VOBA-1610 file (N, C-alpha, C; in pm, whole numbers, padded with zeros to 5 digits, always signed):
BEGIN
Met+01209+06272+01179Met+01195+06387+01267Met+01050+06433+01272Tyr+01006+06478+01389Tyr+00874+06536+01406Tyr+00889+06680+01455Tyr+00793+06765+01418Tyr+00784+06900+01474Tyr+00652+06909+01548Asp+00655+06943+01676Asp+00534+06953+01756Asp+00473+07091+01738Leu+00355+07098+01677Leu+00290+07225+01648Leu+00254+07301+01775Asn+00234+07231+01886Asn+00192+07295+02010Asn+00310+07342+02095Thr+00417+07261+02103Thr+00533+07299+02185Thr+00641+07369+02104Lys+00630+07366+01970Lys+00727+07428+01878Lys+00865+07363+01889Lys+00868+07233+01915Lys+00996+07163+01931Lys+01010+07051+01828Leu+01135+07024+01788Leu+01165+06911+01702Leu+01193+06788+01788Ile+01143+06673+01743Ile+01160+06549+01818Ile+01216+06443+01724Gln+01316+06368+01771Gln+01375+06261+01693Gln+01304+06131+01722Glu+01254+06064+01619Glu+01185+05937+01637Glu+01284+05826+01667Lys+01246+05736+01759Lys+01327+05619+01788Lys+01290+05508+01691Glu+01392+05446+01632Glu+01367+05342+01533Glu+01330+05211+01602Ser+01228+05144+01552Ser+01184+05016+01606Ser+01272+04904+01551Lys+01336+04828+01640Lys+01422+04718+01598Lys+01341+04607+01531Ser+01221+04581+01584Ser+01138+04474+01527Ser+01092+04509+01385Leu+01050+04635+01365Leu+01006+04676+01231Leu+01124+04677+01133Lys+01242+04714+01181Lys+01362+04711+01096Lys+01391+04569+01050Phe+01370+04472+01140Phe+01388+04331+01104Phe+01288+04290+00998Phe+01160+04323+01018Phe+01054+04281+00925Phe+01071+04342+00787Tyr+01112+04468+00780Tyr+01114+04539+00652Tyr+01251+04550+00586Ser+01357+04508+00657Ser+01492+04526+00603Ser+01572+04397+00590Thr+01515+04282+00624Thr+01584+04154+00610Thr+01500+04057+00528Ile+01565+03960+00465Ile+01494+03863+00382Ile+01399+03779+00467Leu+01449+03728+00581Leu+01365+03647+00669Leu+01246+03729+00721Gly+01273+03854+00757Gly+01167+03940+00807Gly+01057+03962+00705Arg+01095+03981+00579Arg+00995+04005+00474Arg+00913+03879+00445Ile+00975+03761+00463Ile+00900+03636+00446Ile+00792+03625+00554Ile+00832+03654+00680Ile+00736+03650+00791Ile+00630+03758+00772Leu+00671+03872+00716Leu+00581+03986+00698Leu+00463+03950+00608Lys+00487+03867+00506Lys+00379+03828+00415Lys+00265+03759+00489Ile+00301+03686+00595Ile+00200+03618+00676Ile+00140+03714+00777Ala+00226+03796+00838Ala+00184+03885+00947Ala+00087+03994+00902Thr+00091+04030+00775Thr+00005+04139+00727Thr-00129+04089+00671Thr-00160+03961+00691Thr-00288+03908+00643Thr-00396+03928+00749His-00520+03923+00705His-00633+03941+00797His-00651+03821+00888Leu-00608+03702+00844Leu-00619+03582+00928Leu-00539+03600+01057Ile-00413+03642+01043Ile-00328+03663+01160Ile-00385+03775+01246Ala-00432+03881+01181Ala-00491+03993+01256Ala-00611+03949+01338Asn-00696+03864+01279Asn-00815+03818+01349Asn-00781+03728+01468Ile-00679+03645+01451Ile-00635+03559+01561Ile-00580+03643+01675Tyr-00497+03739+01643Tyr-00437+03826+01745Tyr-00544+03912+01813Ala-00647+03948+01737Ala-00755+04030+01792Ala-00828+03958+01904Ile-00842+03827+01892Ile-00908+03748+01997Ile-00834+03763+02129Tyr-00700+03755+02121Tyr-00618+03771+02242Tyr-00626+03913+02296Met-00614+04014+02210Met-00612+04154+02254Met-00746+04200+02309Asn-00853+04129+02275Asn-00985+04160+02328Asn-01021+04077+02451Ser-00929+03991+02494Ser-00954+03906+02610Ser-00889+03967+02734Lys-00936+03924+02852Lys-00880+03974+02977Lys-00735+03929+02998Leu-00691+03830+02921Leu-00552+03783+02930Leu-00453+03891+02886Ser-00500+03989+02809Ser-00411+04094+02757Ser-00399+04214+02852Lys-00474+04213+02962Lys-00475+04328+03053Lys-00337+04361+03109His-00253+04257+03127His-00121+04278+03188His-00031+04367+03102Lys-00064+04385+02974Lys+00019+04465+02884Lys-00002+04615+02903Ile-00111+04654+02969Ile-00151+04795+02972Ile-00049+04882+03046Lys-00012+04848+03168Lys+00078+04931+03248Lys+00214+04948+03180Lys+00266+04841+03125Lys+00395+04847+03057Lys+00387+04936+02933Phe+00276+04928+02861Phe+00256+05007+02740Phe+00249+05156+02774Ile+00177+05191+02882Ile+00165+05330+02926Ile+00302+05387+02960Lys+00381+05309+03033Lys+00514+05355+03075Lys+00608+05368+02956Lys+00609+05269+02869Lys+00698+05268+02752Lys+00672+05386+02661Asn+00544+05423+02643Asn+00507+05529+02549Asn+00480+05663+02617Asn+00505+05669+02748Asn+00493+05794+02825Asn+00357+05859+02803Ile+00250+05781+02817Ile+00114+05830+02795Ile+00062+05898+02922Asn+00013+06020+02907Asn-00043+06094+03019Asn-00188+06051+03040Met-00211+05962+03136Met-00345+05908+03158Met-00439+06009+03222Asp-00387+06123+03267Asp-00474+06229+03320Asp-00567+06284+03213Asp-00531+06263+03085Asp-00614+06311+02975Asp-00737+06225+02952Tyr-00739+06105+03010Tyr-00841+06008+02975Tyr-00937+05976+03090Glu-01055+05930+03053Glu-01155+05893+03152Glu-01102+05781+03242Leu-01131+05791+03371Leu-01084+05692+03468Leu-01183+05576+03473Val-01145+05464+03412Val-01229+05345+03409Val-01141+05221+03427Glu-01204+05110+03456Glu-01131+04983+03464Glu-01142+04914+03329Tyr-01027+04892+03264Tyr-01027+04834+03130Tyr-01038+04681+03136Lys-01118+04626+03046Lys-01144+04482+03044Lys-01039+04405+02965Ser-00968+04474+02877Ser-00866+04411+02792Ser-00773+04519+02741Phe-00665+04479+02673Phe-00574+04579+02617Phe-00644+04661+02509Asn-00726+04596+02427Asn-00795+04670+02321Asn-00897+04767+02379Asp-00958+04732+02490Asp-01049+04822+02560Asp-00974+04947+02604Phe-00851+04929+02653Phe-00765+05042+02689Phe-00726+05122+02565Phe-00692+05055+02458Phe-00647+05121+02336Phe-00755+05212+02279Met-00882+05174+02296Met-00994+05252+02245Met-01045+05354+02348Arg-00964+05381+02450Arg-01003+05468+02562Arg-01058+05602+02515Asn-01147+05659+02595Asn-01207+05788+02565Asn-01136+05900+02640Ile-01119+06010+02572Ile-01053+06126+02631Ile-01154+06211+02708Lys-01108+06284+02808Lys-01196+06373+02883Lys-01243+06487+02795Asp-01365+06537+02822Asp-01428+06638+02737Asp-01345+06766+02722Asn-01271+06804+02828Asn-01200+06933+02825Asn-01056+06923+02775Lys-01016+06809+02723Lys-00876+06790+02684Lys-00848+06820+02538Arg-00949+06841+02457Arg-00930+06880+02318Arg-01025+06994+02284Thr-00975+07094+02211Thr-01056+07210+02172Thr-01070+07214+02020Ile-01193+07227+01973Ile-01218+07239+01829Ile-01202+07386+01791Glu-01095+07416+01718Glu-01063+07554+01682Glu-01131+07594+01551Thr-01111+07720+01511Thr-01172+07769+01387Thr-01094+07722+01265Gly-01154+07735+01147Gly-01086+07699+01024Gly-01076+07549+01004Leu-00982+07510+00919Leu-00957+07367+00895Leu-00885+07308+01016Ile-00937+07197+01068Ile-00879+07138+01189Ile-00815+07002+01164Ala-00727+06964+01255Ala-00676+06827+01258Ala-00789+06737+01305Val-00815+06630+01233Val-00929+06543+01266Val-00892+06438+01370Cys-00764+06432+01410Cys-00723+06335+01511Cys-00585+06374+01565Asp-00546+06316+01677Asp-00409+06326+01726Asp-00322+06247+01628Ser-00216+06307+01577Ser-00140+06238+01473Ser-00013+06311+01436Lys+00060+06251+01341Lys+00172+06315+01275Lys+00125+06350+01134Leu+00120+06479+01104Leu+00055+06527+00981Leu+00155+06565+00872Ser+00124+06523+00750Ser+00194+06570+00630Ser+00089+06613+00528Val+00118+06719+00452Val+00023+06771+00353Val+00091+06777+00217Tyr+00027+06717+00116Tyr+00084+06710-00018Tyr-00010+06777-00119Lys+00049+06850-00210Lys-00024+06910-00321Lys-00045+06803-00428Ile-00169+06786-00472Ile-00200+06689-00577Ile-00187+06758-00712Asn-00110+06700-00803Asn-00084+06767-00931Asn-00196+06743-01033Lys-00181+06800-01150Lys-00286+06794-01253Lys-00310+06653-01304Asp-00215+06563-01281Asp-00232+06423-01321Asp-00294+06339-01210Ser-00342+06407-01104Ser-00408+06342-00990Ser-00318+06243-00917Asn-00192+06284-00896Asn-00105+06201-00813Asn-00016+06287-00725Phe+00047+06225-00627Phe+00138+06294-00535Phe+00239+06192-00483Lys+00351+06241-00433Lys+00461+06154-00392Lys+00479+06153-00241Ile+00487+06033-00184Ile+00522+06014-00043Ile+00643+05922-00037Lys+00749+05970+00028Lys+00875+05892+00033Lys+00916+05856-00109Asn+00927+05724-00138Asn+00973+05682-00271Asn+00859+05643-00364Ser+00736+05663-00323Ser+00622+05613-00400Ser+00535+05725-00456Ile+00486+05702-00578Ile+00389+05792-00640Ile+00250+05733-00616Tyr+00163+05811-00553Tyr+00026+05767-00527Tyr-00068+05834-00624Thr-00160+05758-00682Thr-00263+05816-00767Thr-00396+05813-00692Ile-00482+05909-00723Ile-00614+05914-00660Ile-00694+05789-00692Glu-00684+05741-00815Glu-00759+05622-00856Glu-00717+05501-00772Glu-00587+05484-00748Glu-00540+05373-00666Glu-00590+05386-00522Leu-00592+05508-00474Leu-00626+05533-00334Leu-00774+05510-00303Ile-00863+05557-00393Ile-01006+05549-00362Ile-01083+05456-00456Gly-01013+05398-00553Gly-01078+05301-00641Gly-01158+05361-00755Glu-01141+05490-00780Glu-01209+05556-00892Glu-01137+05685-00928Lys-01158+05733-01049Lys-01090+05853-01096Lys-01157+05979-01041Asn-01074+06079-01010Asn-01123+06212-00973Asn-01007+06309-00989Asn-01022+06404-01080Asn-00914+06499-01106Asn-00939+06636-01041Lys-01034+06640-00944Lys-01068+06767-00879Lys-00994+06790-00747Tyr-00938+06683-00689Tyr-00873+06698-00558Tyr-00744+06778-00570Lys-00722+06869-00475Lys-00605+06957-00478Lys-00504+06929-00367Tyr-00550+06876-00254Tyr-00460+06847-00142Tyr-00488+06709-00085Ala-00382+06643-00040Ala-00393+06518+00036Ala-00332+06543+00174Leu-00414+06530+00277Leu-00369+06547+00415Leu-00355+06409+00478Ile-00234+06374+00520Ile-00205+06241+00575Ile-00187+06254+00726Phe-00284+06205+00803Phe-00277+06206+00949Phe-00234+06067+00995Arg-00108+06050+01033Arg-00057+05918+01071Arg-00060+05902+01223Leu-00138+05808+01270Leu-00151+05784+01413Leu-00052+05677+01456Cys+00019+05702+01565Cys+00107+05602+01624Cys+00035+05533+01741Val+00094+05427+01793Val+00025+05347+01894Val-00007+05424+02022Asp+00069+05532+02049Asp+00047+05609+02172Asp-00054+05722+02154Asp-00103+05743+02032Asp-00199+05849+02006Asp-00340+05810+02049Tyr-00424+05912+02069Tyr-00568+05892+02091Tyr-00628+05848+01959His-00690+05729+01955His-00727+05668+01827His-00873+05691+01785His-00926+05806+01821His-01058+05847+01773His-01038+05962+01673Tyr-01131+05976+01578Tyr-01119+06081+01477Tyr-01256+06146+01455Val-01254+06272+01410Val-01377+06352+01403Val-01399+06409+01263Tyr-01518+06466+01242Tyr-01549+06534+01117Tyr-01488+06674+01117Pro-01436+06721+01003Pro-01370+06852+00998Pro-01465+06970+00976Asp-01594+06942+00953Asp-01689+07047+00916Asp-01831+06993+00933Asp-01931+07081+00925Asp-02071+07038+00919Asp-02097+06983+00779Gly-02186+06885+00769Gly-02218+06837+00635Gly-02297+06708+00634Lys-02294+06639+00520Lys-02367+06514+00503Lys-02282+06413+00427Val-02313+06285+00448Val-02243+06176+00381Val-02309+06151+00246Leu-02228+06146+00140Leu-02278+06118+00006Leu-02277+05968-00023Ser-02165+05902+00008Ser-02153+05757-00013Ser-02032+05705+00062Gln-02025+05572+00075Gln-01914+05510+00148Gln-01887+05371+00091Lys-01761+05329+00095Lys-01726+05194+00051Lys-01603+05145+00126Tyr-01584+05012+00128Tyr-01471+04951+00195Tyr-01384+04881+00091Ile-01254+04902+00099Ile-01159+04838+00008Ile-01070+04746+00090Lys-01078+04617+00065Lys-01000+04520+00142Lys-00857+04516+00092Gly-00763+04506+00185Gly-00621+04500+00148Gly-00539+04437+00259Lys-00409+04466+00258Lys-00319+04411+00358Lys-00318+04500+00483Leu-00231+04466+00578Leu-00223+04543+00703Leu-00077+04572+00737His-00011+04646+00648His+00126+04692+00675His+00125+04793+00789Thr+00237+04807+00858Thr+00254+04918+00950Thr+00253+05048+00870Val+00217+05160+00935Val+00221+05290+00868Val+00344+05370+00910Gln+00439+05303+00975Gln+00564+05368+01014Gln+00646+05400+00889Pro+00734+05504+00896Pro+00812+05546+00779Pro+00891+05436+00711Ile+00939+05337+00787Ile+01020+05231+00728Ile+00940+05153+00623Ala+00809+05138+00646Ala+00724+05068+00549Ala+00692+05156+00429Leu+00675+05286+00454Leu+00641+05379+00346Leu+00752+05387+00241Lys+00874+05359+00283Lys+00987+05363+00190Lys+00988+05244+00094Lys+00920+05133+00133Lys+00927+05010+00055Lys+00795+04970-00010Tyr+00683+05016+00048Tyr+00552+04975-00002Tyr+00461+05097-00019Lys+00365+05084-00110Lys+00263+05188-00126Lys+00152+05157-00025Val+00185+05181+00101Val+00102+05138+00213Val-00042+05187+00201Phe-00062+05313+00166Phe-00196+05371+00169Phe-00286+05319+00057Thr-00229+05256-00045Thr-00312+05194-00149Thr-00309+05042-00141Glu-00223+04985-00057Glu-00218+04840-00039Glu-00299+04796+00083Asn-00307+04882+00184Asn-00377+04845+00307Asn-00529+04854+00294Ser-00598+04784+00384Ser-00745+04795+00391Ser-00784+04938+00426Arg-00894+04985+00371Arg-00935+05121+00400Arg-01085+05141+00376Cys-01138+05236+00451Cys-01278+05277+00435Cys-01279+05415+00370Val-01354+05430+00262Val-01356+05554+00184Val-01496+05615+00195Thr-01504+05739+00245Thr-01632+05807+00261Thr-01629+05941+00188Phe-01729+05966+00106Phe-01740+06092+00032Phe-01837+06182+00107Leu-01790+06304+00140Leu-01868+06398+00219Leu-01892+06527+00142Asn-02005+06589+00169Asn-02030+06726+00123Asn-02037+06814+00246Cys-01946+06912+00256Cys-01933+06992+00377Cys-01973+07138+00353Lys-02018+07202+00458Lys-02069+07340+00452Lys-01961+07437+00405Asn-01840+07427+00460Asn-01733+07521+00427Asn-01624+07462+00339Leu-01603+07332+00348Leu-01494+07266+00276Leu-01536+07209+00142Gly-01667+07209+00113Gly-01714+07153-00013Gly-01706+07001-00011Asn-01683+06941-00127Asn-01672+06796-00136Asn-01533+06750-00092Ile-01531+06654-00001Ile-01404+06597+00043Ile-01418+06445+00048Cys-01303+06378+00046Cys-01299+06233+00062Cys-01225+06203+00191Tyr-01286+06124+00277Tyr-01233+06093+00411Tyr-01201+05944+00413Ile-01073+05911+00432Ile-01029+05772+00421Ile-00963+05727+00550Glu-01011+05617+00607Glu-00943+05554+00721Glu-00866+05434+00669Val-00738+05426+00706Val-00650+05318+00659Val-00616+05228+00776Gly-00646+05100+00764Gly-00610+05003+00866Gly-00460+04978+00866Ala-00407+04923+00974Ala-00263+04901+00983Ala-00233+04771+01056Met-00104+04748+01080Met-00054+04619+01127Met-00121+04569+01255Ile-00133+04439+01264Ile-00184+04358+01374Ile-00337+04347+01369Ile-00409+04455+01401Ile-00555+04447+01396Ile-00609+04546+01293Gly-00583+04673+01315Gly-00621+04773+01216Gly-00769+04782+01188Lys-00854+04746+01284Lys-00998+04748+01260Lys-01051+04890+01265Ile-01132+04924+01166Ile-01192+05057+01155Ile-01337+05049+01203Val-01372+05131+01301Val-01509+05130+01355Val-01570+05268+01336Asn-01664+05281+01242Asn-01727+05410+01213Asn-01869+05418+01267Glu-01911+05541+01299Glu-02046+05565+01352Glu-02152+05559+01242Asn-02108+05579+01117Asn-02198+05571+01000Asn-02319+05666+01009Lys-02290+05791+01037Lys-02396+05893+01042Lys-02422+05948+00902Lys-02543+05993+00880Lys-02581+06050+00749Lys-02551+06200+00745Thr-02568+06268+00859Thr-02532+06409+00870Thr-02444+06426+00993Phe-02367+06535+00997Phe-02270+06550+01105Phe-02238+06696+01130Lys-02178+06722+01246Lys-02133+06854+01285Lys-01980+06855+01299Lys-01919+06970+01281Lys-01775+06984+01297Lys-01733+06941+01437Gly-01633+06855+01445Gly-01582+06809+01573Gly-01654+06689+01629Glu-01763+06648+01563Glu-01839+06530+01608Glu-01760+06404+01570Glu-01761+06303+01660Glu-01680+06184+01635Glu-01732+06108+01513Lys-01638+06069+01424Lys-01672+05988+01307Lys-01649+05841+01336Gly-01546+05812+01418Gly-01518+05673+01449Gly-01387+05657+01524His-01339+05531+01533His-01212+05504+01601His-01148+05379+01543Phe-01020+05362+01573Phe-00945+05243+01534Phe-00928+05153+01655Glu-00928+05022+01630Glu-00886+04929+01734Glu-00734+04914+01724Phe-00676+04822+01802Phe-00531+04819+01820Phe-00454+04813+01689Gly-00346+04889+01684Gly-00258+04898+01568Gly-00243+05042+01525Gly-00129+05081+01477Gly-00114+05216+01422Gly-00204+05233+01302Ser-00245+05352+01273Ser-00344+05373+01168Ser-00324+05510+01103Thr-00403+05538+00999Thr-00390+05664+00927Thr-00527+05712+00879Val-00545+05843+00883Val-00662+05907+00820Val-00610+05995+00707Val-00671+05985+00590Val-00635+06067+00475Val-00756+06152+00436Leu-00734+06283+00422Leu-00838+06371+00371Leu-00797+06422+00232Leu-00886+06411+00136Leu-00863+06467+00003Leu-00957+06586-00014Leu-00900+06702-00044Leu-00978+06825-00053Leu-00984+06877-00196Glu-01105+06913-00239Glu-01122+06976-00371Glu-01099+07126-00364Lys-01129+07186-00250Lys-01125+07330-00235Lys-00983+07379-00207Glu-00947+07494-00262Glu-00817+07555-00231Glu-00818+07603-00085Ile-00721+07558-00009Ile-00711+07590+00133Ile-00575+07650+00162Asp-00571+07751+00249Asp-00442+07806+00294Asp-00394+07720+00411Ile-00307+07624+00381Ile-00252+07535+00484Ile-00142+07609+00560Asn-00134+07585+00690Asn-00028+07641+00773Asn+00108+07619+00706Asn+00182+07729+00680Asn+00310+07719+00609Asn+00413+07633+00682Ile+00405+07630+00814Ile+00497+07545+00891Ile+00478+07398+00853Ile+00352+07357+00841Ile+00321+07217+00806Ile+00369+07187+00664Leu+00345+07280+00571Leu+00390+07260+00432Leu+00541+07253+00423Asp+00610+07345+00492Asp+00758+07345+00490Asp+00813+07217+00552Asn+00751+07173+00662Asn+00796+07049+00726Asn+00780+06931+00631Thr+00665+06922+00563Thr+00642+06812+00469Thr+00748+06812+00359Asn+00780+06930+00306Asn+00881+06941+00200Asn+01019+06898+00248Asn+01043+06908+00380Asn+01171+06868+00438Asn+01164+06731+00503Asp+01060+06654+00469Asp+01042+06517+00519Asp+01030+06513+00672Ile+00964+06615+00728Ile+00939+06621+00872Ile+00787+06620+00893Glu+00739+06529+00977Glu+00596+06526+01009Glu+00568+06625+01122Thr+00447+06682+01121Thr+00408+06778+01223Thr+00310+06713+01321Ile+00345+06714+01448Ile+00258+06657+01550Ile+00143+06754+01577Val+00020+06704+01561Val-00099+06786+01586Val-00192+06710+01681Lys-00276+06787+01749Lys-00378+06729+01835Lys-00515+06752+01773Leu-00607+06661+01798Leu-00743+06672+01748Leu-00799+06811+01779Gly-00849+06877+01674Gly-00908+07010+01690Gly-00815+07126+01662Asn-00682+07101+01654Asn-00587+07207+01621Asn-00618+07270+01486Asn-00608+07403+01475Asn-00621+07470+01346Asn-00498+07440+01262Ile-00520+07397+01137Ile-00408+07366+01048Ile-00419+07444+00916Gly-00522+07526+00901Gly-00538+07603+00777Gly-00671+07677+00776Arg-00695+07752+00668Arg-00822+07826+00658Arg-00863+07840+00510
//
């Protein structure tokens, strides 16, 4: 179930038959071991970046009910070119306080004194997630992007980059069916960036690659402003994780939804706390 923060409505997610096959059958899991490798992703990327993939665009828009009025009117060279589409300047507003860094389904978890938190059936530790120990983080914000979302993400505050690293891994889907069986956010490839922010203090900003391509493309800026683009994902569902050291008053609706296993639909720039 999803709760839309803007329309105040609950939405029932439709289950993917193909993902159910991959993650719930023996044959599917055998194929999955091959499908989640970077070799397969790279081969598929060649096709998705070619003009041969253009025919998929119209069907994809219709299937996912994407409002193209939100996006710049251009002629796309390939499906991946369409997937990385740019939104019109007036379609997202950067609000005050802590903002959603991307269009996504958001869950917020309190990190305990042992530096871990639970998602679905899995216990995640900070060390597994970022490759090093840190017992100062208090919240983990999970922004899960689906294929129909705008796949660009922004900085949540003014600040500077302290350091960055890439952790190579698999490319599982980030859909709930995978989260129940795998520790997706610590098994998948991810880019980890440590930031020092004007209002939020030290935070860790993590982009997680996902099934099929999952390529992470960052601007790699040394300093940044709130709402300024940090990067984008190429084709495939993806996730952004923010780890916060500072105590933040998160919107109670989002916290209650997370506790009830309901994700909250947010748009880039929405206020989610203060």
